[in-house]
C-alpha positions as CSV (number, residue, x, y, z in Angstrom):
1,M,37.6,9.7,-62.6
2,S,34.2,11.1,-62.9
3,C,33.1,14.8,-63.3
4,C,33.5,15.3,-59.6
5,C,35.0,17.9,-57.1
6,P,36.6,20.2,-57.8
7,H,35.6,20.1,-61.4
8,S,31.9,19.5,-60.8
9,N,31.9,22.4,-58.2
10,S,33.3,24.7,-60.9
11,A,30.9,23.3,-63.4
12,N,28.0,24.1,-61.0
13,R,29.0,27.7,-60.7
14,F,29.8,28.1,-64.4
15,F,26.5,26.7,-65.7
16,S,24.4,28.3,-62.9
17,F,25.8,31.6,-64.1
18,F,24.2,31.1,-67.5
19,A,20.9,29.5,-66.3
20,G,18.6,32.5,-66.8
21,R,20.2,33.3,-70.1
22,Y,19.6,29.8,-71.4
23,R,16.0,30.0,-70.7
24,R,15.6,33.5,-72.2
25,R,17.5,32.4,-75.3
26,F,15.2,29.4,-75.9
27,E,12.1,31.4,-75.3
28,K,13.2,33.9,-77.9
29,K,15.0,31.6,-80.5
30,G,13.9,28.1,-79.8
31,F,16.2,25.1,-80.3
32,E,19.7,25.4,-81.5
33,P,20.4,23.7,-84.9
34,S,22.1,20.8,-83.2
35,Q,19.2,20.4,-80.9
36,Q,16.8,20.3,-83.8
37,Q,18.8,17.5,-85.3
38,L,18.6,15.7,-82.0
39,L,14.9,16.0,-82.1
40,E,14.7,14.9,-85.5
41,G,16.6,11.7,-84.8
42,L,14.4,11.1,-81.7
43,Q,11.2,11.6,-83.8
44,Q,12.3,9.0,-86.4
45,V,12.7,6.2,-83.7
46,G,9.8,7.5,-81.6
47,Y,9.4,8.1,-77.9
48,R,5.6,8.2,-77.3
49,D,4.5,6.8,-73.8
50,M,8.2,6.3,-73.0
51,K,10.3,7.3,-69.9
52,V,12.9,9.8,-70.7
53,L,16.3,10.4,-68.8
54,E,18.1,13.5,-69.6
55,I,21.6,13.9,-68.2
56,G,22.7,17.5,-68.1
57,S,19.2,18.6,-68.4
58,G,19.8,22.3,-68.1
59,V,16.7,24.5,-68.0
60,G,14.5,21.6,-69.2
61,H,13.4,22.7,-72.7
62,L,14.4,19.5,-74.4
63,H,12.8,16.8,-72.2
64,Q,9.9,19.0,-71.5
65,T,9.2,19.3,-75.2
66,L,9.4,15.6,-75.5
67,L,6.8,15.3,-72.7
68,E,4.5,17.8,-74.6
69,Q,5.0,15.7,-77.7
70,G,3.8,12.3,-76.1
71,A,6.6,11.0,-73.8
72,A,5.1,9.5,-70.6
73,S,7.5,11.0,-67.9
74,A,11.0,12.4,-67.5
75,V,13.9,12.7,-65.1
76,G,16.2,15.5,-65.5
77,I,19.6,15.4,-63.9
78,D,21.9,18.5,-63.7
79,L,24.7,19.5,-61.3
80,A,23.9,23.2,-61.7
81,S,21.5,24.2,-59.0
82,K,20.2,27.2,-60.8
83,M,19.5,25.2,-63.9
84,I,17.4,22.8,-61.8
85,C,15.6,25.7,-60.2
86,E,14.8,27.2,-63.7
87,A,13.7,23.8,-65.1
88,R,11.3,23.3,-62.1
89,K,9.7,26.7,-62.6
90,W,9.3,26.0,-66.4
91,A,7.8,22.6,-65.8
92,S,5.3,24.1,-63.5
93,E,4.4,26.9,-66.1
94,R,4.0,24.2,-68.9
95,K,1.9,22.2,-66.5
96,L,4.3,19.3,-66.6
97,A,5.4,19.2,-63.0
98,N,3.6,16.0,-62.2
99,R,5.3,14.2,-65.0
100,V,8.9,15.3,-64.3
101,T,11.4,14.7,-61.5
102,Y,14.6,16.7,-61.1
103,V,17.8,15.5,-59.5
104,E,20.5,18.0,-58.6
105,G,23.9,16.4,-58.8
106,D,26.6,14.8,-60.9
107,F,25.1,11.8,-62.7
108,M,28.2,9.7,-62.1
109,E,27.7,10.3,-58.3
110,V,23.9,9.7,-58.3
111,A,23.6,6.9,-61.0
112,D,23.0,4.2,-58.6
113,T,19.8,6.0,-57.4
114,V,18.3,6.6,-60.8
115,M,15.8,4.3,-62.4
116,D,16.2,2.9,-65.9
117,A,14.6,4.9,-68.7
118,D,13.4,4.0,-72.2
119,V,15.2,7.0,-73.7
120,T,18.4,8.7,-72.5
121,V,19.5,11.9,-73.8
122,L,22.8,13.6,-73.3
123,D,22.9,17.0,-75.2
124,K,26.4,18.5,-74.9
125,V,27.3,16.6,-71.9
126,V,30.0,14.1,-73.0
127,C,32.3,17.1,-73.5
128,C,31.9,18.2,-69.8
129,Y,33.3,15.0,-68.5
130,P,37.0,13.9,-68.4
131,D,36.1,10.3,-68.2
132,A,33.9,10.0,-71.3
133,E,34.1,6.1,-71.2
134,G,32.7,6.0,-67.7
135,L,29.9,8.4,-68.4
136,V,28.9,6.6,-71.6
137,F,28.8,3.2,-70.0
138,A,27.1,4.3,-66.8
139,S,24.3,6.1,-68.9
140,L,23.9,3.1,-71.3
141,G,23.4,1.1,-68.3
142,K,20.2,3.1,-67.4
143,T,19.0,2.8,-71.1
144,N,16.4,0.3,-72.2
145,H,15.7,1.4,-75.8
146,V,17.0,4.7,-77.2
147,Y,20.2,6.5,-76.6
148,A,20.6,9.9,-78.1
149,L,23.6,12.3,-77.7
150,T,25.3,15.5,-79.1
151,Y,29.1,16.1,-78.5
152,P,31.8,17.9,-80.2
153,R,33.4,16.8,-83.6
154,N,37.1,15.9,-83.3
155,R,38.3,18.7,-85.7
156,W,41.2,21.0,-85.3
157,Y,39.3,24.2,-85.0
158,V,37.1,22.6,-82.2
159,R,40.3,21.4,-80.4
160,T,41.6,24.9,-80.8
161,V,38.6,26.5,-79.2
162,M,38.5,24.2,-76.4
163,G,42.2,24.9,-75.8
164,I,41.5,28.6,-75.7
165,T,38.5,28.1,-73.3
166,A,40.7,26.0,-71.0
167,A,43.3,28.7,-70.9
168,V,40.5,31.3,-70.0
169,M,39.2,29.1,-67.3
170,K,42.5,28.6,-65.8
171,I,43.1,32.4,-65.7
172,M,39.7,32.6,-64.0
173,R,40.9,30.0,-61.6
174,S,38.0,27.7,-62.5
175,D,38.6,23.9,-62.5
176,F,35.9,23.3,-65.2
177,R,37.1,22.2,-68.4
178,S,35.4,20.9,-71.8
179,Y,36.8,18.1,-73.7
180,V,36.9,16.7,-77.3
181,H,36.6,13.0,-77.1
182,D,37.2,10.6,-80.2
183,P,33.7,10.0,-81.9
184,E,35.0,6.6,-83.1
185,L,35.7,5.5,-79.6
186,I,32.2,6.7,-78.4
187,E,30.5,4.9,-81.2
188,K,32.4,1.7,-80.5
189,W,31.5,1.9,-76.7
190,I,27.8,2.4,-77.6
191,T,27.6,-0.4,-80.3
192,A,29.5,-2.8,-78.0
193,S,26.7,-2.4,-75.5
194,G,24.1,-3.7,-78.0
195,F,23.0,-0.5,-79.8
196,D,22.7,0.2,-83.5
197,K,23.1,3.7,-84.9
198,T,20.0,4.8,-86.6
199,Y,20.7,8.5,-87.0
200,Q,23.6,10.8,-87.4
201,N,24.0,14.4,-88.5
202,N,26.3,17.3,-87.7
203,K,26.8,21.0,-87.7
204,L,30.1,22.8,-87.6
205,V,31.0,22.0,-84.2
206,W,28.4,19.3,-82.9
207,L,27.9,15.7,-84.0
208,T,24.4,14.3,-83.2
209,Q,23.7,10.6,-83.0
210,V,20.8,8.4,-82.0
211,Y,21.0,4.8,-81.2
212,V,18.5,2.1,-80.7
213,R,19.0,-1.3,-78.8
214,S,19.3,-4.2,-81.0
């Protein structure tokens, strides 16, 4: 099962609601601590002149920053229509529109139409999919060199918050849910696909990892 209807329809509405706020937050405060760790890991392995694929690209601040710092081109995929709208506006304002392509939709539904990339980034995306294994293997299949991601740590307090959030979503009659997947399994899937872990760091909630193809 992929992150598809009705789950993706609810995710579209949920994240579209916050699109403008995400952009304003970044313009005011910059990257979140976990995103700073993600950038640190990417900078260590390098991405200059590389093609970037960001799945769950949001309003675009991460891959657009990579473009400004030397990446050659980027593709951003997000199922939230307003996130894509904000990202396109921002790319134009940052004079990056000719180097980035946006695709609106669930990555699991459009993966066959997406070209391979040198660097694939999933920032807080694995937790949005009930089928983490399917997402990881599908995105690894599009990755030539670097695979970078952040996802929730498997801790009791994280699971508790996710449970409360799920209850709230149910009350709101939303089908969107977030998930805590086993980091050991995720690492096993990635390394089994021929990648070596080169960076790991964490904050209270988020685990950040960067892998490079062997």
